[in-house]
N, C-alpha and C positions, 0 to 999 in steps of 0.2 A: 546522416544516418547511422553515425558511431554511438550516439546518443541512444537510438531505440534498440541495438544490440547488447548494448551494457546493460540496457533496462530489462531487457528480456532474460540476461544471465543474472540480473538480481532477483527477477520473479522467481526463477528456477532454485535458486539459493533460498528464497522465504520459503516457498512451498516444501522443500526437501527439510527446512529446520522446523517448521510447525507441525511436519507429519511424525516428528517425534514424540514420545511420550512425556504428559508435564511433568511427571514425576522426576524424570531422569535430568531435568534441566537446572542448571545453575543459575545463580545471579547474574554471572558474567555472560551466559549463554542469552538469557532473556535481555539484558541489554543490548548485546550485538545485533538480536534480532529486532529490536528497536532503532537502532543505529542504520541497518541495512535497509528497514522501512523508511525511514527518514530520507536516506540517498534516493531511494528510489522514486519517494515522492518528488523531491526536488527536480531528479531526470525528467519524469513524466509530466509536470506541470506547464513547460512551455510549449509541447507538442499538441498537436491537434486531438490526439488521445488522452491526453491529461486535461484538456479543455473540455472536451466531452464529458470525461467523469465528473468533473468539476460543476459543469451545469446539469447533468443526472442527479447528483447528489444535492444540489441548490433546489431543484424540482422537488426531490423525494422529501427533504425537510421542510419546504414550505409546505407540501400538502399533509404531512404529518402534523405540523403546527396548527393547519386551518382545521385539521381532523380533531384535535383536542380540544379546540375553542367552541 
């Protein structure tokens, strides 16, 4: 359960960071956002929610690639 709580906290942090204007961000801020997103991905991946997101994205990519052919 601790993983989900930390994941929710990371989602809130990401949303708050992405709401800021792009012009106001430094390179360090952009790198920190990427690191936080990677940490969030690592935490969500082994959970049922993460597996559901991965399956959904896989089906979406598969559908888009078939539509382009």
